[in-house]
C-alpha positions as CSV (number, residue, x, y, z in Angstrom):
1,M,-4.6,11.7,-24.1
2,E,-3.1,8.2,-24.4
3,A,-4.0,5.8,-21.6
4,K,-1.2,5.0,-19.2
5,Q,0.0,1.5,-18.4
6,T,-1.2,1.6,-14.8
7,R,0.7,-0.5,-12.3
8,I,-1.7,-1.5,-9.5
9,I,0.3,-2.3,-6.4
10,A,-1.1,-3.7,-3.1
11,V,1.2,-3.0,-0.2
12,A,0.3,-5.9,2.1
13,N,1.4,-7.9,5.1
14,E,-1.0,-9.8,7.4
15,K,1.1,-8.6,10.4
16,G,0.6,-5.0,11.7
17,G,3.4,-2.6,12.5
18,V,5.7,-3.6,9.7
19,G,5.8,-0.2,7.9
20,K,3.0,-0.9,5.5
21,T,1.3,2.6,5.6
22,V,4.6,4.4,5.9
23,T,5.7,2.6,2.7
24,V,2.4,3.5,0.8
25,I,2.7,7.2,1.7
26,N,6.4,7.6,1.1
27,L,6.7,5.4,-2.0
28,G,3.8,7.2,-3.5
29,A,5.3,10.5,-2.8
30,A,8.8,9.5,-4.1
31,L,7.2,8.2,-7.3
32,S,5.3,11.5,-7.8
33,L,8.6,13.3,-7.4
34,A,10.0,11.1,-10.2
35,G,7.3,12.7,-12.4
36,K,4.7,9.9,-12.1
37,Q,1.0,10.3,-11.6
38,V,0.1,8.4,-8.5
39,L,-3.1,7.5,-6.8
40,V,-3.1,6.2,-3.2
41,V,-6.1,4.2,-2.2
42,D,-6.6,3.8,1.6
43,M,-8.3,0.5,2.3
44,D,-7.5,0.4,6.0
45,P,-10.4,1.4,8.3
46,Q,-7.8,3.0,10.6
47,F,-7.2,5.6,7.7
48,N,-3.6,6.2,8.7
49,A,-2.6,6.7,5.0
50,T,-5.3,9.3,4.7
51,K,-4.0,11.2,7.8
52,G,-0.4,10.7,6.7
53,L,-1.2,12.6,3.4
54,G,-2.6,15.5,5.4
55,V,-6.3,14.8,4.8
56,E,-9.0,15.3,7.5
57,V,-11.9,13.0,7.0
58,N,-15.3,14.8,7.4
59,E,-18.9,14.1,6.5
60,E,-18.6,16.0,3.2
61,I,-15.9,14.0,1.5
62,R,-16.5,10.8,-0.3
63,T,-14.4,7.8,0.7
64,V,-13.6,4.3,-0.5
65,Y,-16.4,3.1,1.8
66,D,-18.9,5.1,-0.3
67,L,-17.4,3.6,-3.5
68,L,-17.7,0.0,-2.2
69,M,-21.2,0.4,-0.9
70,N,-22.8,2.6,-3.7
71,P,-20.9,1.8,-6.9
72,E,-23.9,2.7,-9.0
73,S,-24.3,6.2,-7.7
74,I,-20.7,7.2,-6.8
75,S,-17.9,7.3,-9.3
76,P,-14.2,7.2,-8.4
77,Q,-13.8,10.8,-9.6
78,D,-16.3,11.8,-6.8
79,A,-13.9,10.3,-4.2
80,I,-10.5,11.3,-5.6
81,L,-8.8,14.1,-3.7
82,Q,-5.8,16.0,-4.9
83,T,-3.3,16.2,-2.1
84,K,-1.1,19.3,-1.5
85,W,1.6,17.7,-3.8
86,Q,1.4,17.6,-7.5
87,G,0.9,14.2,-9.1
88,L,-0.2,12.6,-5.8
89,D,-3.9,11.9,-5.4
90,L,-5.8,10.0,-2.7
91,I,-9.0,8.1,-2.3
92,P,-9.5,8.4,1.5
93,S,-10.6,5.8,4.0
94,H,-13.2,6.1,6.8
95,V,-13.8,4.2,10.0
96,D,-17.1,3.0,8.6
97,L,-15.0,0.7,6.3
98,A,-14.7,-1.7,9.3
99,G,-18.4,-2.4,8.9
100,A,-18.2,-3.0,5.1
101,E,-17.3,-6.7,5.7
102,V,-20.6,-7.4,7.4
103,E,-22.6,-5.3,5.0
104,L,-21.2,-7.0,2.0
105,V,-21.2,-10.6,3.4
106,N,-24.3,-11.7,1.4
107,E,-23.6,-9.7,-1.8
108,A,-22.8,-11.6,-4.9
109,G,-19.3,-10.9,-6.3
110,R,-18.4,-9.1,-3.1
111,E,-14.7,-9.8,-3.5
112,N,-14.6,-7.8,-6.8
113,R,-16.3,-4.6,-5.5
114,L,-13.1,-2.6,-5.5
115,K,-12.1,-3.8,-8.9
116,E,-15.5,-2.8,-10.3
117,A,-15.5,0.5,-8.5
118,L,-12.1,1.6,-9.7
119,G,-12.2,0.0,-13.2
120,S,-12.9,3.3,-15.0
121,I,-9.8,5.1,-13.8
122,T,-7.2,2.5,-14.7
123,G,-5.1,4.2,-17.4
124,E,-5.3,7.6,-15.8
125,Y,-2.4,7.0,-13.4
126,D,1.1,5.5,-13.7
127,F,0.7,3.9,-10.3
128,I,-2.3,3.0,-8.1
129,I,-0.9,2.1,-4.6
130,I,-3.2,0.5,-2.1
131,D,-2.9,0.3,1.6
132,T,-4.4,-2.8,3.1
133,P,-5.7,-3.7,6.6
134,P,-3.2,-5.6,8.8
135,S,-5.2,-8.8,8.7
136,L,-6.8,-11.1,6.1
137,S,-10.3,-9.8,5.6
138,L,-12.8,-9.2,2.8
139,L,-11.2,-5.8,2.4
140,T,-7.8,-7.4,1.8
141,V,-9.3,-9.9,-0.6
142,N,-10.9,-7.0,-2.5
143,V,-7.5,-5.3,-2.8
144,L,-5.8,-8.5,-4.0
145,A,-8.6,-9.2,-6.5
146,Y,-8.0,-5.8,-8.1
147,A,-4.2,-5.4,-7.8
148,K,-1.7,-6.8,-10.3
149,E,1.3,-6.6,-8.0
150,V,2.0,-7.1,-4.3
151,L,4.7,-5.3,-2.5
152,V,5.5,-6.8,0.9
153,P,7.1,-4.7,3.7
154,C,8.9,-7.0,6.2
155,Q,10.1,-5.5,9.4
156,T,13.5,-7.0,10.2
157,H,12.0,-8.8,13.2
158,P,11.3,-12.6,13.7
159,Y,7.5,-12.2,14.0
160,A,7.3,-10.3,10.7
161,Y,9.6,-12.8,9.0
162,D,7.4,-15.7,10.2
163,A,4.2,-14.0,8.9
164,L,5.5,-13.9,5.3
165,D,4.6,-17.6,4.9
166,E,0.9,-16.9,5.6
167,L,0.8,-13.9,3.3
168,F,2.4,-15.9,0.4
169,D,-0.2,-18.6,0.9
170,T,-3.0,-16.0,0.7
171,V,-1.6,-14.4,-2.4
172,F,-1.3,-17.8,-4.2
173,A,-4.8,-18.8,-3.2
174,I,-6.2,-15.5,-4.6
175,K,-4.1,-15.9,-7.7
176,E,-5.5,-19.4,-8.3
177,Q,-9.2,-18.7,-7.4
178,I,-9.8,-15.0,-8.2
179,N,-7.1,-13.0,-9.9
180,P,-4.6,-15.0,-12.2
181,D,-2.7,-11.7,-13.0
182,L,-1.5,-11.2,-9.4
183,Q,2.2,-11.4,-8.8
184,I,4.5,-10.7,-5.8
185,T,6.8,-7.9,-7.1
186,G,9.1,-8.0,-4.1
187,I,9.8,-7.9,-0.3
188,V,11.2,-4.7,1.2
189,A,13.1,-5.0,4.5
190,T,11.8,-2.2,6.9
191,F,12.9,-0.8,10.3
192,F,16.4,-2.1,9.8
193,D,18.6,-1.2,12.7
194,K,22.2,-1.8,12.0
195,R,23.0,-1.7,15.7
196,T,21.0,-4.8,16.6
197,R,21.8,-8.4,16.0
198,V,18.2,-9.3,15.4
199,S,18.0,-7.0,12.4
200,H,21.1,-8.4,10.9
201,R,19.9,-12.0,11.5
202,I,16.5,-11.4,9.8
203,M,18.3,-9.7,6.8
204,E,20.5,-12.7,6.5
205,K,17.5,-15.1,6.6
206,L,15.7,-13.0,3.9
207,R,18.8,-13.1,1.7
208,E,19.3,-16.9,2.1
209,D,15.7,-18.2,2.1
210,I,15.1,-19.9,-1.2
211,R,11.4,-18.6,-1.2
212,Y,12.3,-15.0,-0.7
213,K,15.9,-14.2,-1.8
214,D,15.1,-13.5,-5.4
215,L,12.2,-11.2,-4.4
216,L,14.2,-9.1,-2.0
217,F,14.6,-5.5,-3.0
218,D,18.2,-4.2,-2.8
219,T,16.9,-1.1,-1.0
220,V,16.5,-1.4,2.8
221,I,14.4,1.0,4.8
222,R,16.4,1.9,7.9
223,V,15.0,2.8,11.3
224,N,14.3,6.5,11.3
225,T,12.7,8.7,13.9
226,T,11.8,11.3,11.3
227,L,9.3,8.8,9.8
228,A,7.1,9.2,12.9
229,E,7.5,12.9,12.9
230,S,6.4,13.3,9.3
231,S,3.4,11.0,9.9
232,A,2.3,13.2,12.9
233,V,2.2,16.3,10.7
234,G,0.6,14.6,7.7
235,K,3.5,15.0,5.3
236,P,5.4,12.4,3.4
237,L,9.0,12.2,4.4
238,V,10.3,13.2,1.0
239,F,8.6,16.6,1.4
240,F,9.0,16.9,5.2
241,R,12.8,16.4,5.4
242,Q,14.5,15.5,2.1
243,S,17.9,15.1,3.7
244,S,16.8,12.3,6.1
245,Y,17.7,8.6,5.8
246,G,14.1,7.6,5.3
247,S,13.6,10.1,2.5
248,F,16.8,8.7,0.8
249,D,15.6,5.1,1.3
250,Y,12.2,5.6,-0.2
251,M,13.6,7.6,-3.2
252,E,15.9,4.6,-3.8
253,L,13.0,2.2,-3.5
254,A,11.0,4.2,-6.1
255,K,14.0,4.1,-8.5
256,E,14.3,0.3,-8.0
257,L,10.6,-0.1,-8.6
258,L,10.8,2.0,-11.8
259,R,13.6,-0.2,-13.1
């Protein structure tokens, strides 16, 4: 079988609550519906992407923590789980991942642990989409050292908009020092509420800011209560309620990404 041209995408923002995990789950699901082979890698110790894909973490299953800590004895295949949906696989996270920073602090090449651990499966998937912790940490650095692209969800709120600056600085620093292939693919406006002035104001800023306007996706992810409902039952929105706004928005985002 011919190796695929894998797109390795980090979904990152140093601010929490901007729709990062929701984007990972639903974009991954939408791409799988478009016939792509997708692997979601959950690098957040809160393991919300794992739960959002309907996976219960127990002592039996291997997680990304095991891959980072024991790369010699555990292969990615040992940690990959097939979800209930065809073409959508997962490497789950675990709360122990929060301690990985401390455990790896004196290890040589610690920022490349994820890249080394997952190197053998590049070419098996069309997309590898990685959820990151909502802060700059060694885990985030590992993700950015491995990824080729960064997708930035930005809640249409002033705090999230202001946090973009820091994230861009981080990405450029990692591009210069660790991973020259890293690029920002785009910014996705999330939690857009057409009823509020603040949402419109932040959209306007994103469209006018010389740093961001050329990176802004046309697709906007609207506020949608169904998103929370689908997360609670561990089902991506495109499978939970295909007729909802959120489902439509993420299908559009997938199409735009494929273009």
